[in-house]
matplotlib code that plots the C-alpha trace (Angstrom):
import matplotlib.pyplot as plt

x = [0.0, 2.9, 4.1, 0.6, 0.5, 4.0, 3.2, 0.1, 2.1, 4.8, 2.1, 0.5, 3.9, 4.6, 1.3, 2.0, 5.4, 3.9, 1.2, 3.9, 6.0, 2.8, 2.2, 5.9, 6.6, 8.6, 11.3, 8.8, 6.4, 9.1, 10.1, 6.5, 6.0, 9.3, 8.2, 4.8, 6.5, 8.8, 5.8, 4.0, 7.2, 7.4, 3.7, 4.3, 7.3, 5.3, 2.4, 4.9, 6.4, 2.9, 1.9, 5.1, 4.5, 0.9, 2.1, 4.6, 1.9, -0.4, 2.3, 2.9, -0.8, -1.0, 1.9, 0.6, -2.9, -1.5, 0.6, -2.5, -4.6, -2.0, -1.7, -5.5, -5.6, -2.9, -4.6, -7.9, -6.2, -4.5, -7.8, -9.5, -6.6, -6.8, -10.6, -10.3, -7.7, -9.7, -12.8, -10.6, -9.3, -12.8, -14.0, -11.2, -11.7, -15.5, -16.3, -17.7, -20.7]
y = [0.0, 2.4, 1.8, 2.8, 6.0, 7.0, 6.5, 8.7, 11.4, 11.3, 11.5, 14.5, 16.2, 15.5, 17.0, 20.1, 20.5, 20.1, 22.7, 25.1, 24.7, 25.0, 28.4, 29.6, 32.1, 30.9, 32.7, 33.5, 34.9, 37.2, 38.2, 39.1, 41.0, 42.9, 43.7, 45.0, 47.1, 48.6, 49.6, 51.1, 53.1, 54.4, 55.4, 57.2, 59.0, 60.1, 61.3, 63.2, 64.9, 65.8, 67.3, 69.3, 70.6, 71.5, 73.2, 75.2, 76.2, 77.3, 79.4, 81.1, 81.7, 83.3, 85.6, 86.6, 87.3, 89.2, 91.4, 91.9, 92.9, 95.4, 96.8, 97.1, 99.0, 101.3, 101.9, 102.7, 105.2, 106.8, 107.0, 108.6, 111.1, 112.0, 112.3, 114.6, 116.7, 116.9, 118.1, 120.8, 121.9, 121.9, 124.0, 126.5, 126.7, 127.0, 123.8, 122.2, 120.0]
z = [0.0, 0.6, -2.9, -4.2, -2.1, -3.2, -6.9, -6.5, -4.7, -7.4, -10.1, -8.4, -8.0, -11.7, -12.6, -10.5, -12.1, -15.6, -14.9, -13.6, -16.8, -18.9, -17.3, -17.7, -20.4, -23.4, -25.2, -28.0, -25.4, -24.0, -27.6, -28.5, -25.3, -25.8, -29.4, -28.2, -25.5, -28.1, -30.2, -27.2, -26.3, -29.9, -29.8, -26.5, -27.9, -31.0, -28.8, -26.5, -29.6, -30.9, -27.5, -27.3, -30.8, -29.9, -26.7, -28.7, -31.2, -28.4, -26.8, -30.2, -30.7, -27.2, -27.8, -31.2, -29.9, -26.9, -29.3, -31.4, -28.4, -27.3, -30.8, -31.1, -27.8, -28.9, -32.2, -30.4, -28.2, -31.2, -33.0, -30.0, -29.7, -33.4, -33.3, -30.4, -32.1, -35.4, -33.4, -31.8, -35.2, -36.6, -33.7, -34.1, -37.8, -37.2, -39.0, -35.9, -36.5]

ax = plt.figure().add_subplot(projection="3d")
ax.plot(x, y, z, "-o")
ax.set_aspect("equal")
plt.show()
């Protein structure tokens, strides 16, 4: 009877070892995973470069629009000044409306 128990235990142990090896990654599995990780890293790098480019574009747009706003404000002030001066000239020349 001991012999029978021992053979069952050895068979169980062999089955556990086999299942363990069946679940172990092969070289091919590791190669495929490495290849996929390389592709993911490339995609991340491309996305990072695109985000950097977009950020640079947004900064350029902000600086351009800020300059335009300041220019517009300066032009409005100049127009108001010129309008006031024209009214004064018209008044002195008696062309006032």
